[in-house]
N, C-alpha and C positions, 0 to 999 in steps of 0.2 A: 829386616826393616830397612826401607830406603834411606839413603843419607840425606841430610838437610841440603837445601839449595845453596850453592856457592855464589856469593856476590863479589865480583871483582871491583876494587876501588883503586883507581890510579892515585898514587901517593907522591906528592912533590918532593924533590930533593932540595934542601935549603941549608944555609949555615945555621947551626944551632949550638947552644951551650947546655951542658948538663954535667953535674959533678965537676971534675977537673978538666972536662973535655970541651974543646971548641973546634967543631969539625963539620963536614958535610953530613947531613942526616936526612932520613926519610921522616917527614913530619905530617901527621894526619890527626886532626882533632878526634878525640876518643868518642865523642858523641855519635858520630856516624857508625862506628864499630859497635858501640853499645846498642844502638837502635836495630842494627842487623841481627845481632845476637838475641836481643829481646824478642824479635819476631821469629826466631827459630832458624835463622840462616847462619852460614859460615862466611866470615869475611876473609878475603884474600887480597893482600896489598899487591898492586901492580906498579913496579918502579920503572921510571923512564930509563932509557939506555939499554933495554933488553936486546939480546941477540935474536930473539924471536920477534916476528912481526905481530901486528894486531890480530890477524886471523888465528895464529897459533895460540896467542894468549887467551883469546875468547873461547877457544876449544876447552879451556880449563874451568870455565865458569858458566853459571846459568842465568846471570843477570849482571848488569853494569851500573855502577853508581858513580857519576861525575860530581865532585864535591866543590865547595867554595874555595876562595883564595884570591890571589892577586889578579889584576886586570889582564884580559887577553890583549896580545900585541895588536895595535891598530893596523899595522902593516898587513895583517892577515885579511883585513877587509878594505885594503887600499885607502887608508886614512892616515893623515899626519897625526902624531901624538899630541894630545892635549897636555898642558902643563900639570894637570892633576892626575894624569894617567901614570900608573906604576911602571917602573922599568920592566921591559919585556923578559919573559922566561920562555924563549922560543923552543927549548927542548920539551918543556912541559906542554906547551900549546900543541906542537906537532904530534906528540905522543897521544894526547887526548883527542885531537881531530881524527887521527887514524883509528883510534878505538871507537869513537862515536860513529864514524862512517861505516866501519865494519859491522858494528852492532846493528845499525839500521839495515844494512844489506842482508843480514841473516835473520832479521826480525827477533833479535835478542831483547828481552825486557830491559829497558833503559830508563833510569831516573836521573835527571840532571838538576842539581841544586845550586842556586845562586850563580856563581861564576860558571858552574856546569851548564846551566841553561844558556848562558851567553856563548860558551864553547859550542854547544849543540846548534845554536842559531848560526854562528859563523861557519861551522862545518857544513851547514846546508846552504851557504851562500848569502846569509844575511849580514847586517851591519849593526853597530851599537852606537848608542849615545854615550859619549865618554865622560861627561860630568853633568849629572842630572840637575843639580841646583840651578845651573844656568838656563835650563829648559823649563823646569816646573816651578822655579821661584821659591823653593823651600828645601829643607834638609830632613824631612820626615822619614825618608827611606834609609838614612844613616845618621841618626841624631848624635850618637857618640861613637866615634870610630873605635872598633875593637870591643864593644860592649853591647850586650843584649838587654841590659837593665831597663832601658826605655825604648825598646825596639818594636813594640806591639802596634799593629794596625790591622784593618780588615781588608779582605779581598772579596770581590764578587766573581763567582764562577758560573760559566755558561750552563744552563740547565741541560742535563743529559750528557755533559762532557765527561771525559775520563777524569779530569781534575775534580769535578763535583762528585762523581761516584767514589773516588778515592777519599775525598775529604768527608763525604757523608752529609754535605750541606752545601747550599749555594752562596752563603755568606760565611766566610771562614776567617777566624782570628789567626794571625801569623806573626812571626818574628822576623824583622827586616834588618839587613845590614849590607847595603850596597849603594854605590854612587854612580853606577853605570846600569844600562838597561837596553832592551831591544829597540832598535830603530826600524830598519827594514827587516821584515820577517823572512826567514830562510825558506827555500823551496820545499814544499810539502808540509810545512808546519802551519798550524793555525793557532791564533791566540784565543784562549778560552778562560782567562782570568785577568782581572783588572783591579788595580788599587782603588779602594773606595776613597773618593776625594779628588784624585787627579786622573783616573783611568789609565794609569801607566800599565803596560802589559806585565802581568805577574805569573801567568802560566801559559805554556804552549804545549801542544801535543801533535802527533803525526797520525792522522786517521788511518793511513795505509798500513800501520803496524799495530800489533796486538796491544803492546804496552810501551809507548814512548811518551814520557811526560817530563817537561821542564817546569820547575817552580823557582821563582825569584826569591823565595823566602828560605828560612832555615828550619826544616822540620826536626833535624837532629837536636835542636835546642829546646824542643817541647816534648816532654815525656808522654803527653797525651796525643801527640800527632799520629795519625794512622798512615802517613804518606810512605815512610820507608818500609813499614810492614806490608804495604800494598805491593811494593817492588818484590819483596821476598815471596809473597804469595804468587805473584805473576811468574816469578822464576820457577817456583815449584810446579805450577800448572804447565808451564812451557816445557819443562823437562819431562813431565808425565805424558804430555802429548807427543 
């Protein structure tokens, strides 16, 4: 019986507290892992600071999942930091840029979620809006920081796009939690999803690859979302091919 597809998940290293401990730890929201497992995949945490390079790490996996988190360093797209932009985590950024570019080069199935979509865009030469409320005039994309309780809105997906095929519909209900977004689109990427109401880019894909999808929302927070399962299926098909 063939083994399940392995999904690599770059996992940030942050200061954390648990029990009596206060130390550096690898911290990954469990929702991503649960979604991979529910779809029949194996999750493999990829920690920064590896002696192996991106290419060697990707030899171990069948798909790559870039997850949410803190803001991408604006220096990576030649911008000065906005006062609302998080302090940079350059080790994480560099590690994920390398993985994203290597995955694109070998046509490895890649799903990029929230910050991950922004990493993908910057890795392809794009830029970001650093604080959305100043541009769109509202805070609907992150109503309550750190909470998905009131994070729902709809996105419109381009007919026939990978995003629409994955979601199974052209208007899709999502859970949003971000204050940054794509500004200039990276080379080779196309926008195929937009927020209903302000047309903010909510999905990008790379037509030259079999499965490269970025979503600005959080499918791991929705047990009915088919998005992460689609990555696992693409990884299974890619390995079989």
